[in-house]
N, C-alpha and C positions, 0 to 999 in steps of 0.2 A: 759452359754448360747451357747457356741461354736462359738461365733462371734469373728473374728480377723480383726481389721482394718488395711489397708495398706495405708501408706502415701508416695506417689511418687511425687516428684517435687522439687521445690526450697524451700528456708527457709520459705516463707509465707504459702505455702501449708502444709509443715510439721507442722508448728505451729497451723494451724487451726485444723488439724486432731488430734494433741496432745491434744488440748483443748477439742475437742468433745469426744475423748476417755476418758479423765479425767472425764468429766461431766457424761458420760454414764457408767463409771467404766468398760471399756473394754480394753483388751490388744491390742497393735498395733505394727507394724513394720515400721521403717522409711527406705525408699529407695530414697536417695537423687539423684537428677538429676544433681546437682552441689555441690561444697564444699564451699559455700559462707559464712558460719558461723557455730558456734557450736550447732545449733538447731538440728543437727542429733542425738545428744545424750545428751540432757540437760533436766533439770527439770523446765525450764522456757519457756513459749510461749509468743511471742511478737505479739500482735494483734492490729489492728486499731479499735478504738472505738470513735465515734463522730469526725472522722477526725484526731485523734491523736493516736500515738502508746502507748500501755499499756503493762505491764508485768503481766503474770498470772503464778502462781505456778501449775505445772502439774506433773503427774507421768512420769518417763522416759520410753522409749520404751522397749518392751520385747526383741527385736533384731533389728539389722541394716544390711541392704544389700547394699554394695557399689559396683556398676559395674563401673570399671575404664574406660571402653570403652564409657559408657554413659556420665560420668563426663568429659572425654576428649573432647566431642562434645559441651560442654556448653561454654557460652561466657567467654573469657579470663578474663574480668574485674571482673566476679563473683568469679573465682578461686583466683584472687588476693585479693578480699575482704575477702575470707577465710583465706588467708595468713595474712591479716591485723588484722582480729579478733583474730587469734591465737597468733600472735606476741605480742599483747597488754597484754597477760598474764604477760609479763615481767614488765609491768607498774603496773598492779593490785597487784602483790606480793610485790612490793616496798611499796605500800600503806598499804598492810596488815601488813608488818613488822613495818611500821611507827605507825599504830594504836596500835599494840602490845606494842611498846616501850613507846608511849606517853599516851595512855589511858587504857592500860592493856587488850586490846581485845585479846581473845585467838586465837592461831594459830593451825590449824589442820596440823600436819607435813606431813602426807601422801598426803592430798589435795594440800598443798603448793608445795610439790615435783612434783606431777603429773602435775600441772599447769606449773611449771617452765620447766620441761623436755620436755613437749609437744611442747613448743614454741622454746626452745633452739635448737631442731633438724633441724630447717629450715635454719640456717645461712650459711651452706655450699652450698646451691643451688643458681642457677642464672636463668635468664629469659629463657635460652635455655632448662632448665629442666622441665618447667611448664607442659608439656604434657607427661613426662616420667612416667613409672610405679612406679619407686622408689619414686619420688617426690609426686605423687598423693597418694601413699600408706602412706607415712609419714604424709602428710597433713590430710588425713582421720583419721589415728590413733591419730594424735595430737588433732584434734577436738573432737574425742571420749574420749580421756584422759581428755580433758578440761571438758567435760560433767561429767565424772566420778569424777573429782575433786569437782565439785559443789554438786554432790549427796553425796559424802563422808562427806563434811563439812556442808552440809545442808544450804549453802548459796553460793553466787556468788563471794566471796572474792578473790579467786585465779584467776578469769577470768575477773573481772570488777572493775576498779578503777577510778581514776580521769578522764582518757581518755574516759571511757564509760559514765561518767556523762556529759561530753561535748557533746558526740554524742546524748545522750538522750535529752539534753537541746536543741540542734538544732531541733530535731524531735518535741519537745514540744512547743518551743517558736518561731521558725523560719521555719515553715513548707515549705514555698516557697523556702528556701535554703537548704532543707533537701535532703540528698542523700543516698547512700548505706552504711549501718551501719558499715561494716568492714573497709571500706575506710575512713569514718568519724573518727572512733576510732583510726585508724592507723595515720591519719593526726594529731589528737590531741596528741597522744602519743609522736610523734617526737617533736612537738612544746613544750610540757610540759618538755621533757628532755632538750631541748635547752634553754628554757626561764625560767624554774622554778626550776627543780631539779639541773640543772647546772653541771651534771657529763659529762664533755666535751669528755672524752675518749669513754664512752658508747654512747653518742649522735652521735659521729663520726662513730662508728661501726654500729649503727642503720641506719644512713643516707646512709652509703656505701651499706648496705644490701638492703635498699629501692631502691637505684639506680640499683643495680645488678639484682634484681628480677623483676624489671619493675613497682614497686609500685609507685615510684616518678612520672613517666609519667601518670600513671593511676589516681593518686590523683589530679594531675594538670588538668586532663580532667574532672573529676567528682565532685571535691570538690570546691565550689565557694568561699571559705574563704581564706583570706591572713594570713600570720604569725602574723601580727600586730593585727588581730581581735581576736586572742585567748584570750587575757586578758579580753576583753569586754564580753566574754562568761562565764567567771568564776562565776560571781554572779548568773547567771541563772543555772549553773551546780550545785551550792551548794544548790539550792532549790529542786533539783530532788529527792533526798532521803537523809535520815539521815545516811550518811556513812562517816567515818573519812578518809580523803585522804590528800595528800600534800597541797591541797587547804586550809585546816584548819590551816595550819602553816603560811599562808601569812598575 
């Protein structure tokens, strides 16, 4: 038909255009105005239906245009939400390995590696780097690699584990305390490491990174939950989807 849709804006705008393009069977380009999550190149659209967020499977974009000068002008907390969404890959792949070991769920090695490498590249940055070309380039590339991981494996295993179940549970059951997805998932990730997985060295490394990059302050500002409330969210998280995570071992 010669029609190409352009999605320019934040995560919600991108997801609406992705959904429409999928329904109309049209190609589309994503042009993110901020890097708040992996919506820029994923096969999932998160849309609000009857006041609650839902996930829909969609086709990935034909191409992506990221203008770093545009992204640099976006609110800092949205860029940090992108950092949060990306770093949680390191939680998701632990759950993927656990599911492989305990229930024989297959692992796509390439998707696993892409998800892991995308997140691991963030650790040497700190808050002073947030507006630098190098950091924004690595964040954009990381979010795109995350999307590619999902497309290759045909699921969100490499990018969505127990921490995403907590974030989705908040959106589903506690709408009045729901906040920005990447920040919710990042908060849940750190608490799961500290309270449930119990790998002290890694939890310490993660907490240091959160402090250095500015995520800790941002989470304190936007996430109304306390560390003690994480455990009370787990039963709700387990109802979100039939996905084997560390929560299944409790």
